[in-house]
C-alpha positions as CSV (number, residue, x, y, z in Angstrom):
1,M,14.2,-5.8,-29.8
2,F,11.3,-8.7,-29.6
3,L,11.7,-8.8,-25.9
4,A,11.1,-5.2,-25.8
5,Q,7.7,-5.7,-28.0
6,G,6.6,-8.3,-25.9
7,I,6.7,-6.0,-22.5
8,V,4.6,-3.3,-24.1
9,V,2.1,-5.8,-25.0
10,I,1.9,-7.0,-21.6
11,L,1.9,-3.8,-20.2
12,I,-0.7,-2.3,-22.2
13,S,-3.1,-5.7,-21.8
14,S,-2.6,-5.2,-18.2
15,A,-3.2,-1.6,-18.4
16,L,-6.5,-2.4,-20.1
17,F,-7.4,-5.1,-17.7
18,L,-7.0,-2.9,-14.8
19,S,-8.9,0.1,-16.6
20,L,-11.9,-2.2,-16.9
21,I,-11.7,-3.4,-13.3
22,S,-11.4,0.2,-12.2
23,Y,-14.4,1.1,-14.4
24,L,-16.6,-1.2,-13.0
25,A,-15.6,-1.1,-9.2
26,L,-14.8,2.5,-9.0
27,D,-17.5,5.3,-9.2
28,E,-16.6,8.3,-11.6
29,D,-14.8,10.4,-9.0
30,N,-12.4,8.0,-7.6
31,R,-11.6,6.5,-11.0
32,A,-10.7,10.2,-12.4
33,R,-8.6,10.5,-9.2
34,W,-6.8,7.4,-9.9
35,S,-6.5,8.3,-13.5
36,G,-5.0,11.7,-12.8
37,F,-2.5,10.2,-10.6
38,A,-1.3,8.1,-13.2
39,F,-1.0,10.5,-15.7
40,F,1.0,12.7,-13.1
41,V,3.5,10.1,-12.4
42,A,3.8,9.1,-16.0
43,F,4.5,12.7,-17.2
44,I,7.2,13.6,-14.4
45,G,8.7,10.4,-15.0
46,G,8.6,11.0,-19.2
47,I,10.3,13.9,-18.7
48,F,13.1,12.6,-16.3
49,I,13.8,9.2,-18.7
50,Y,13.3,11.2,-22.1
51,G,15.0,14.4,-20.9
52,N,17.9,12.4,-20.3
53,I,18.0,10.2,-23.6
54,N,18.2,13.3,-25.6
55,A,20.5,15.0,-23.3
56,F,22.6,12.1,-24.0
57,V,22.0,11.3,-27.6
58,V,21.5,15.1,-29.0
59,G,23.2,17.2,-26.4
60,L,22.4,20.3,-24.4
61,N,20.5,22.4,-27.2
62,P,16.7,23.3,-27.9
63,V,16.2,20.4,-30.3
64,A,16.5,18.3,-27.1
65,I,14.0,19.9,-25.5
66,I,11.4,19.3,-28.1
67,R,12.4,15.8,-28.8
68,T,11.4,15.2,-25.2
69,M,8.2,16.7,-25.3
70,I,7.4,14.5,-28.7
71,D,9.1,11.7,-27.1
72,I,6.7,11.9,-24.0
73,V,3.6,12.4,-26.3
74,R,4.4,9.0,-28.2
75,M,4.9,7.4,-24.9
76,F,1.2,7.7,-23.7
77,G,0.3,6.4,-27.6
78,G,2.4,3.0,-26.7
79,V,5.7,4.0,-28.5
80,N,9.1,4.1,-26.8
81,R,12.8,4.3,-27.1
82,V,14.1,1.6,-24.6
83,D,17.2,0.6,-26.7
84,D,18.5,4.3,-25.9
85,F,17.9,4.1,-22.3
86,S,19.3,0.8,-22.0
87,K,22.6,2.5,-23.7
88,L,22.5,5.5,-21.3
89,I,22.2,3.4,-18.0
90,N,24.2,0.4,-19.4
91,G,21.8,-2.2,-19.1
92,N,21.1,-1.8,-15.0
93,S,18.1,-3.7,-14.6
94,V,16.9,-1.4,-11.7
95,W,16.4,1.7,-14.0
96,L,15.1,-0.8,-16.6
97,L,12.2,-1.7,-14.0
98,F,12.0,2.3,-13.2
99,F,11.3,3.1,-17.5
100,W,8.9,0.2,-17.6
101,V,7.0,1.2,-14.8
102,I,6.9,4.9,-15.8
103,H,5.5,3.6,-19.2
104,F,3.0,1.5,-17.5
105,F,1.4,4.4,-15.8
106,A,1.3,6.1,-19.3
107,Y,-0.3,3.3,-20.7
108,Y,-3.0,3.1,-18.0
109,A,-3.5,6.6,-18.1
110,L,-4.4,6.4,-22.3
111,V,-6.3,3.5,-22.2
112,S,-8.2,4.5,-19.1
113,A,-9.5,7.7,-20.5
114,V,-10.6,5.4,-23.9
115,V,-12.2,2.7,-21.9
116,T,-14.2,5.3,-19.6
117,T,-15.5,7.1,-22.8
118,L,-16.5,4.3,-24.6
119,G,-18.0,2.3,-22.2
120,K,-19.7,4.7,-20.4
121,G,-21.1,5.8,-23.8
122,A,-22.3,2.1,-24.6
123,I,-23.6,1.3,-21.4
124,N,-25.6,4.5,-21.2
125,R,-26.9,4.1,-25.0
126,L,-28.0,0.4,-24.1
127,R,-29.8,1.6,-21.0
128,S,-31.3,4.5,-22.3
129,W,-32.7,2.5,-25.3
130,L,-34.0,0.1,-22.6
131,L,-36.0,3.4,-21.1
132,R,-38.1,3.2,-24.3
133,L,-39.3,-0.4,-23.0
134,H,-39.7,0.0,-19.2
135,D,-41.8,2.5,-16.9
136,I,-39.3,4.7,-15.2
137,E,-38.0,4.8,-11.2
138,L,-36.8,8.0,-11.0
139,I,-34.8,8.2,-7.5
140,Y,-33.7,11.7,-6.6
141,G,-31.2,11.4,-4.0
142,T,-28.1,8.7,-3.6
143,D,-27.5,8.5,-0.1
144,D,-26.8,4.8,1.0
145,N,-30.9,4.2,2.1
146,A,-31.7,5.5,-1.5
147,I,-29.4,3.1,-3.2
148,E,-30.6,0.3,-1.4
149,F,-34.3,1.1,-1.9
150,G,-33.0,1.3,-5.8
151,K,-31.9,-2.3,-5.5
152,K,-35.3,-3.6,-4.0
153,L,-36.7,-1.8,-7.0
154,A,-34.1,-2.9,-9.6
155,S,-35.3,-6.6,-8.8
156,N,-38.2,-6.2,-11.1
157,R,-37.1,-6.5,-14.0
158,K,-40.0,-4.7,-16.0
159,I,-39.1,-1.0,-14.8
160,S,-35.7,0.9,-15.2
161,V,-34.5,2.5,-12.3
162,V,-32.8,6.1,-12.8
163,F,-30.9,8.2,-10.3
164,V,-30.4,11.9,-10.1
165,A,-27.8,13.5,-8.1
166,D,-25.4,16.6,-8.0
167,S,-22.5,14.5,-7.5
168,A,-21.3,11.2,-9.2
169,A,-20.0,9.6,-6.0
170,K,-22.3,6.8,-6.0
171,E,-21.9,6.0,-10.0
172,A,-20.4,2.3,-9.3
173,E,-23.1,1.2,-6.8
174,I,-26.0,2.7,-9.0
175,R,-24.1,0.9,-12.0
176,A,-24.0,-2.3,-10.6
177,L,-27.7,-2.7,-9.5
178,G,-28.4,-2.0,-13.4
179,G,-29.4,1.7,-13.0
180,M,-28.5,5.0,-14.8
181,L,-27.3,8.1,-13.0
182,Y,-27.7,11.3,-14.1
183,T,-25.8,14.4,-12.5
184,D,-26.0,17.1,-15.7
185,E,-28.3,20.2,-15.5
186,A,-30.9,19.0,-17.7
187,A,-31.5,16.4,-14.9
188,T,-31.0,18.0,-11.8
189,K,-32.9,21.4,-13.1
190,V,-35.6,19.0,-15.1
191,R,-35.4,20.3,-18.5
192,P,-37.9,19.2,-21.0
193,K,-35.0,17.0,-22.8
194,F,-34.3,15.2,-19.7
195,L,-38.2,13.8,-20.2
196,K,-37.3,13.1,-23.9
197,R,-33.9,11.0,-22.6
198,L,-36.2,9.3,-20.5
199,S,-38.8,8.5,-23.4
200,V,-41.6,9.6,-21.1
201,K,-44.0,11.4,-23.7
202,K,-47.8,12.2,-23.6
203,G,-49.7,8.9,-23.6
204,R,-46.8,7.1,-23.4
205,G,-44.8,5.4,-20.5
206,S,-45.1,6.1,-17.0
207,I,-43.0,7.9,-14.4
208,R,-42.9,7.4,-10.7
209,L,-40.6,10.1,-8.8
210,N,-39.3,8.6,-5.6
211,A,-38.1,11.8,-3.9
212,L,-35.5,10.4,-1.1
213,S,-33.0,12.8,-0.2
214,N,-32.0,13.7,3.0
215,D,-33.1,17.1,2.5
216,A,-36.8,17.5,2.6
217,D,-36.7,21.1,1.1
218,S,-34.9,19.4,-1.6
219,N,-37.2,16.9,-2.0
220,I,-40.2,19.0,-2.5
221,S,-38.3,21.4,-4.8
222,Y,-37.1,19.0,-7.1
223,A,-40.8,17.4,-7.3
224,R,-42.3,21.1,-8.5
225,M,-39.7,21.5,-11.3
226,L,-40.4,18.1,-12.4
227,L,-44.5,18.7,-12.4
228,K,-43.9,21.9,-14.0
229,T,-42.0,20.2,-16.8
230,L,-44.6,17.3,-17.0
231,K,-47.4,19.7,-17.3
232,D,-45.4,21.8,-19.9
233,C,-44.5,18.7,-22.0
234,G,-48.0,17.7,-21.9
235,I,-47.6,14.4,-19.9
236,K,-51.0,13.0,-18.2
237,P,-51.7,13.1,-14.7
238,S,-52.3,9.3,-14.9
239,Q,-48.8,8.8,-16.3
240,T,-46.9,9.6,-12.9
241,K,-46.8,9.0,-9.3
242,L,-44.8,10.5,-6.4
243,V,-43.2,8.9,-3.2
244,M,-41.4,11.5,-1.2
245,L,-39.9,12.1,2.1
246,G,-41.1,15.5,3.4
247,R,-42.0,17.2,6.9
248,E,-45.4,16.0,7.1
249,E,-48.0,14.3,4.6
250,S,-49.8,17.5,4.3
251,Q,-47.1,18.9,1.9
252,G,-48.5,16.4,-0.6
253,E,-52.0,17.8,-1.0
254,V,-50.7,20.7,-3.2
255,L,-48.6,18.0,-5.4
256,F,-51.9,15.7,-6.3
257,N,-54.0,15.9,-9.2
258,T,-57.5,17.5,-9.0
259,E,-60.0,19.2,-11.1
260,E,-58.6,22.8,-9.9
261,H,-55.0,22.2,-10.8
262,Y,-52.5,19.7,-12.5
263,G,-50.7,17.3,-9.9
264,Y,-49.1,13.8,-9.9
265,G,-51.8,11.1,-10.5
266,S,-50.9,9.4,-7.2
267,V,-49.0,11.0,-4.5
268,K,-47.7,9.6,-0.9
269,V,-45.5,11.8,1.2
270,F,-44.0,10.3,4.1
271,D,-42.3,12.5,7.5
272,K,-39.5,10.2,8.4
273,A,-39.7,10.7,12.2
274,E,-43.6,10.0,11.9
275,L,-42.8,6.7,9.7
276,V,-40.0,5.6,12.2
277,A,-42.5,5.8,15.1
278,R,-45.2,3.9,12.8
279,V,-42.7,1.2,12.1
280,L,-41.9,1.3,15.8
281,L,-45.6,0.7,16.9
282,Q,-46.4,-1.4,14.1
283,K,-43.7,-3.9,14.4
284,Y,-43.8,-3.8,18.1
285,P,-46.9,-3.0,19.3
286,L,-47.4,-1.6,22.9
287,C,-50.6,-4.0,23.4
288,N,-48.3,-6.9,23.3
289,Q,-46.8,-6.2,26.3
290,I,-50.3,-5.8,28.4
291,S,-52.3,-8.5,29.9
292,F,-55.9,-8.9,29.4
293,D,-58.9,-10.8,31.0
294,E,-61.2,-12.9,29.2
295,N,-63.2,-10.0,28.7
296,Y,-60.2,-7.9,26.6
297,K,-60.3,-5.8,29.7
298,A,-56.4,-4.9,30.4
299,T,-55.2,-5.9,33.8
300,S,-51.8,-4.5,33.8
301,D,-50.7,-0.5,33.7
302,A,-49.1,0.8,30.1
303,E,-46.2,2.2,32.0
304,C,-43.9,3.6,29.1
305,L,-40.1,4.9,29.2
306,L,-39.0,7.3,26.5
307,V,-35.5,8.7,26.4
308,G,-34.8,11.5,24.0
309,F,-37.3,14.3,22.8
310,G,-36.1,15.3,19.7
311,H,-38.2,15.3,16.5
312,V,-38.0,11.3,16.5
313,G,-39.0,11.1,20.2
314,Q,-41.6,13.7,20.1
315,E,-43.1,11.6,17.1
316,I,-43.0,8.6,19.0
317,L,-44.6,10.2,22.1
318,R,-47.5,10.9,20.1
319,K,-48.1,7.4,18.7
320,L,-47.4,6.1,22.1
321,V,-50.5,8.5,23.4
322,A,-52.6,7.3,20.3
323,N,-51.4,3.4,20.7
324,G,-51.7,3.3,24.4
325,Q,-55.0,3.6,25.3
326,F,-56.7,0.3,26.9
327,E,-59.7,-0.1,29.0
328,G,-58.5,-1.0,32.6
329,A,-54.9,0.0,31.8
330,P,-53.8,3.4,33.3
331,F,-51.4,4.7,31.0
332,H,-48.0,6.7,31.9
333,V,-45.0,8.5,30.2
334,M,-41.9,9.1,31.6
335,V,-39.6,11.4,29.4
336,F,-36.4,12.0,30.0
337,D,-33.6,14.6,27.9
338,S,-31.0,16.7,28.8
339,K,-31.6,19.3,26.2
340,L,-35.2,19.0,26.9
341,E,-35.7,22.9,27.3
342,D,-34.1,23.7,24.5
343,T,-36.6,21.4,22.2
344,N,-39.9,20.9,23.5
345,G,-41.2,24.5,23.1
346,L,-43.2,24.2,20.0
347,F,-44.3,20.5,20.9
348,K,-46.0,22.1,24.1
349,M,-47.5,24.5,22.4
350,R,-48.7,22.5,19.6
351,Y,-49.9,19.6,21.8
352,K,-50.9,21.5,25.0
353,S,-54.3,19.8,25.5
354,M,-52.5,16.2,25.0
355,L,-50.0,16.9,27.7
356,E,-52.9,18.0,30.1
357,N,-55.1,15.0,29.6
358,Y,-52.4,12.7,29.5
359,D,-50.2,11.3,32.5
360,I,-47.0,12.1,30.9
361,D,-44.0,13.6,33.0
362,F,-40.7,15.1,31.8
363,S,-37.1,14.8,33.4
364,S,-34.3,17.1,32.0
365,S,-32.0,14.4,32.7
366,D,-29.5,12.5,30.3
367,G,-30.5,8.7,29.5
368,R,-27.2,7.8,31.4
369,S,-27.6,10.1,34.3
370,F,-28.4,8.4,37.9
371,S,-32.0,9.7,37.8
372,A,-32.5,7.8,34.4
373,T,-31.2,5.0,36.2
374,E,-32.6,5.3,39.3
375,Y,-35.9,5.4,37.6
376,V,-35.7,2.0,35.6
377,M,-34.5,0.2,38.9
378,K,-37.7,1.3,40.7
379,N,-40.2,0.9,38.3
380,A,-38.2,-2.3,36.3
381,K,-41.0,-4.4,37.2
382,K,-43.7,-1.9,36.3
383,L,-42.4,-0.8,33.0
384,K,-43.8,-2.3,29.9
385,Y,-42.5,-0.3,27.0
386,I,-39.0,1.6,26.7
387,V,-37.9,3.5,23.7
388,I,-34.4,5.3,23.5
389,A,-34.6,7.9,20.4
390,V,-31.3,10.1,21.3
391,G,-30.1,10.6,17.8
392,E,-26.6,9.0,18.0
393,E,-26.4,5.3,17.6
394,K,-23.4,4.7,19.8
395,T,-24.9,6.7,22.8
396,G,-28.2,4.9,22.4
397,R,-26.9,1.5,22.1
398,E,-25.0,2.3,25.4
399,I,-28.2,3.5,27.1
400,A,-30.0,0.5,25.7
401,Y,-27.2,-2.2,27.3
402,G,-27.5,-0.1,30.3
403,F,-31.3,-0.5,30.8
404,Q,-30.7,-3.9,30.0
405,E,-28.2,-4.8,32.5
406,I,-30.5,-3.2,35.1
407,L,-33.7,-5.4,34.1
408,R,-31.7,-8.5,34.0
409,E,-30.6,-8.1,37.6
410,K,-34.4,-7.0,38.5
411,G,-35.5,-10.7,36.9
412,V,-37.4,-8.8,33.6
413,S,-37.4,-9.9,30.5
414,M,-38.4,-7.2,27.9
415,P,-37.3,-5.8,24.9
416,I,-35.9,-2.3,24.6
417,Y,-36.6,-0.4,21.4
418,Q,-33.9,2.3,19.8
419,C,-35.0,4.5,17.3
420,L,-32.9,6.6,14.9
421,G,-33.6,8.8,11.7
422,D,-34.1,5.6,9.8
423,K,-34.2,2.6,11.4
424,V,-35.5,0.9,14.4
425,Y,-33.6,-1.3,16.4
426,A,-34.8,-4.1,18.9
427,Y,-32.8,-5.5,21.7
428,R,-33.4,-8.4,23.8
429,V,-31.2,-10.5,26.2
430,G,-29.5,-13.0,24.5
431,K,-30.1,-11.8,21.2
432,E,-28.8,-10.3,18.3
433,R,-30.4,-6.8,18.2
434,K,-33.1,-6.6,15.2
435,K,-33.1,-3.8,12.9
436,S,-36.4,-2.5,11.0
437,A,-35.9,0.0,8.3
438,I,-38.1,3.0,6.9
439,Y,-36.6,2.7,3.6
440,D,-38.5,-0.5,2.7
441,A,-40.1,-1.2,-1.0
442,D,-43.1,-2.9,0.7
443,I,-43.7,0.5,2.8
444,L,-42.7,3.2,0.3
445,Y,-43.2,1.8,-2.9
446,T,-46.1,-1.1,-2.4
447,G,-47.9,0.6,0.3
448,K,-48.5,-2.5,2.4
449,M,-48.4,-0.7,5.5
450,D,-51.5,1.3,4.6
451,Q,-53.4,-1.4,3.2
452,L,-55.7,-1.8,6.1
453,A,-56.2,2.0,6.6
454,K,-57.2,2.2,2.8
455,E,-59.8,-0.4,3.3
456,I,-61.0,1.2,6.5
457,N,-61.4,4.4,4.2
458,H,-62.6,2.4,1.4
459,F,-65.8,1.0,3.6
460,Y,-66.4,4.7,4.6
461,C,-66.3,6.5,1.4
462,G,-69.7,3.8,0.3
463,D,-67.5,0.7,-0.4
464,S,-67.3,1.4,-3.7
465,G,-65.1,2.9,-6.3
466,N,-61.6,2.7,-6.9
467,I,-59.5,2.1,-3.5
468,D,-56.6,3.7,-4.3
469,R,-58.1,6.6,-6.0
470,Q,-60.1,6.9,-2.6
471,W,-57.0,7.1,-0.9
472,D,-55.0,9.6,-3.0
473,E,-58.1,11.6,-2.5
474,C,-58.4,11.4,1.1
475,D,-57.4,14.7,3.1
476,Y,-54.3,14.7,5.5
477,F,-56.3,14.3,8.7
478,S,-58.5,11.5,7.1
479,R,-55.5,9.5,5.8
480,M,-53.6,9.7,9.6
481,S,-57.2,8.8,11.3
482,C,-57.5,5.8,9.2
483,R,-54.1,4.7,9.8
484,A,-54.4,5.2,13.7
485,S,-57.6,3.0,13.6
486,A,-55.9,0.3,11.4
487,D,-52.6,0.0,13.2
488,Y,-54.2,0.0,16.9
489,L,-57.2,-2.4,16.1
490,H,-55.2,-5.1,14.1
491,S,-52.4,-5.0,16.6
492,L,-55.0,-5.5,19.4
493,F,-57.1,-8.0,17.5
494,Q,-54.0,-9.9,16.9
495,R,-52.8,-9.7,20.9
496,L,-56.3,-11.0,22.0
497,G,-56.7,-13.6,19.3
498,V,-59.9,-12.0,18.2
499,L,-58.9,-13.4,14.5
500,G,-58.8,-17.3,14.4
501,K,-57.2,-19.2,11.9
502,D,-60.9,-20.3,10.7
503,K,-63.1,-17.8,12.1
504,P,-63.5,-15.0,14.2
505,A,-63.7,-15.0,18.0
506,D,-67.1,-13.7,18.7
507,I,-67.2,-10.5,19.8
508,D,-70.5,-9.7,21.9
509,G,-71.5,-8.9,25.4
510,K,-68.7,-7.4,27.8
511,K,-66.0,-8.2,25.0
512,L,-67.4,-5.7,22.7
513,E,-68.1,-3.0,25.3
514,N,-64.8,-3.3,26.6
515,L,-63.4,-3.3,23.0
516,A,-65.6,-0.5,22.1
517,K,-64.6,1.3,25.3
518,S,-60.7,1.1,24.4
519,E,-61.6,2.2,20.5
520,H,-63.2,5.3,22.3
521,K,-60.0,6.0,24.3
522,R,-58.1,5.4,21.2
523,W,-59.7,7.4,19.0
524,C,-59.5,10.4,21.6
525,A,-56.1,10.1,22.2
526,F,-55.7,10.4,18.3
527,H,-57.3,13.5,18.2
528,F,-55.4,14.6,21.6
529,S,-52.4,14.0,19.6
530,M,-53.2,15.7,16.7
531,G,-53.6,18.8,18.4
532,Y,-57.1,18.8,19.2
533,D,-59.0,19.9,22.0
534,S,-62.3,19.3,23.8
535,M,-65.6,21.4,23.0
536,S,-66.6,23.7,25.8
537,D,-70.3,23.7,26.6
538,E,-70.9,27.3,25.5
539,V,-69.2,26.6,22.1
540,K,-71.3,23.7,21.7
541,A,-74.5,25.9,22.3
542,E,-73.3,28.6,19.8
543,R,-72.9,25.7,17.2
544,A,-76.2,24.4,18.0
545,E,-77.7,28.1,17.2
546,M,-75.8,27.9,14.1
547,Y,-77.3,24.8,13.2
548,K,-80.5,26.0,13.8
549,K,-79.8,28.8,11.1
550,D,-78.1,26.8,8.1
551,G,-78.8,23.3,8.8
552,K,-75.0,22.3,7.8
553,T,-72.9,23.4,11.1
554,R,-71.0,20.3,12.5
555,I,-72.6,21.1,16.0
556,L,-70.1,18.8,18.0
557,K,-66.9,19.2,15.5
558,D,-64.9,22.4,14.5
559,T,-62.1,21.5,12.5
560,E,-60.7,25.1,12.0
561,N,-60.1,25.6,15.7
562,K,-59.7,21.9,16.2
563,L,-62.3,21.5,18.6
564,H,-64.2,18.2,19.3
565,G,-67.4,17.7,21.5
566,C,-67.1,14.0,21.6
567,L,-63.5,14.0,23.6
568,I,-64.9,13.5,26.7
569,P,-65.3,10.2,29.0
570,W,-67.3,7.1,27.7
571,D,-69.7,7.6,30.4
572,E,-70.8,11.1,29.1
573,L,-71.3,9.9,25.5
574,D,-75.1,9.0,26.0
575,A,-75.6,12.3,27.1
576,L,-73.8,14.2,24.4
577,S,-76.1,12.0,21.9
578,E,-79.0,12.9,23.3
579,F,-78.0,16.9,23.1
580,E,-77.2,16.4,19.5
581,N,-80.3,14.6,18.9
582,S,-82.4,17.3,20.4
583,I,-81.0,20.0,18.0
584,T,-80.9,17.7,15.0
585,G,-83.8,15.4,15.4
586,K,-81.3,12.6,14.2
587,N,-80.7,9.4,15.8
588,V,-77.3,9.4,16.7
589,D,-75.4,6.9,19.0
590,Y,-72.0,7.5,19.8
591,K,-71.6,4.2,22.1
592,Q,-72.9,2.6,19.4
593,S,-70.3,4.0,16.6
594,D,-67.4,2.7,18.7
595,R,-69.1,-0.7,18.8
596,D,-69.6,-0.3,15.0
597,N,-66.2,0.8,14.2
598,I,-64.9,-2.6,15.9
599,L,-67.4,-4.7,14.1
600,T,-66.2,-3.0,11.0
601,V,-62.4,-3.3,11.3
602,E,-63.3,-7.1,12.2
603,K,-65.3,-7.9,9.1
604,I,-62.3,-6.1,6.8
605,L,-59.9,-8.0,8.3
606,M,-61.4,-11.2,7.7
607,K,-61.8,-10.6,3.9
608,S,-57.9,-9.4,3.8
């Protein structure tokens, strides 16, 4: 008797311990699956054990069936009839072991249900109470990247991290990082009681939505639902912020708070493909592969190879064009993609002027084809930049290693970059490939990637006012323009050693002129990469007449039709300045504007 009681205590204690471990280590779905399995085994085993016991003790009659059902229920509560079973099996140790195994599963099923109910309730109550003390970081989406992002946010003990998703599959990971996961309709549909749960009230607390799911449509849909509920609950825009992965940043403009409509107090929207391309060119600038003379004039070609022309590849091409223009360096890109004709239709139509103005060749061949291999062999010593963006990591890695082998045979040592939907890999001979992920708190959360762009925008806004507010109020095109200037000039200045440890190098004479020419090339390339085209003399004349009538028309810039009169070679800018001045009576000097931009960014960088 005492032995049986001891075994029961041991089994229940073991079941409790195992339940606690599974609660901490497993997510809700897997935990429920394991508990269901334990219940099923215990139930079937219980029928076998207690059916035989009652048939042996009572006989074959209805009473035996009723007693069997009662015994099975009691078994889950920790009560057993081990003495009766021992008589039935004549003390057989194998059957006795089977008896205790079945009872262990029964104990585990019950204890697991209790631990799950009490544990989840206690932890959720504690963390719900903490939501009253901290600002909320709300993350919509629970893929691996979102979880990793949440870990970095959770390291800040002054905030509470809350996840919302349709599934509880990542619950264990979220609980381990100290966050909370809500999957109920109040959270997924953003009912007012969800805000109450988060302790976000009018004038009290703040909330930042990080809409980071892989589905851009779901992100913006959730952002709009939350915005409506925030408005209905009277939450001030100053209490709210939005970070979202979408198709393009222009989506965020309709979600930003203005005098005309209610919106989030701060909005950051990132297109994943565009962000990957930016990370690539920021981490590994093309200018680092170019040689320059003492007057900052390039002395080598900007020869680039791009394999893969899906969404990411197309964004990389645009960034290569915008960041690959240097005075003295002929620019050329060769693109390989076996599905080229199926993917480039919209791109060719949208960026027709860019493709016409820059030396870009296309081949409908795979990156593993003889055609691509032959190209690398013939141009190994000329190539300056190789990017692989085929979408599939294994295939891209195969191509990268293949190209690396060819370059090694040709005596060339240069990095090869592989871009995927959320990361960039750098391959270097004799070294482990290096990863740069876009789901980085410094990129999405703190905005360090845009700091110089903000400074540039702040300068052109008159160098007064709140820098972050000015950036939030900046239109999509202007933000992209500031980013393009910041990314290009920061990298170029570092490459040329313009910014020394103690003081900047003297930028004057030929140095300033070559940098200004490079800046003009960069400015033109950016506009072409944004779909702009040059303005014809006829259109300039028409707009000049419009200016004479209203005194407001921008003669050389037609935003609606994406035309700009300054998209011309450097040597033609003086004549253009004279033309505009003859109409407006002003003293515009477009060459000087490029020189001033160089000097302005230099000053900003020296302050930072």
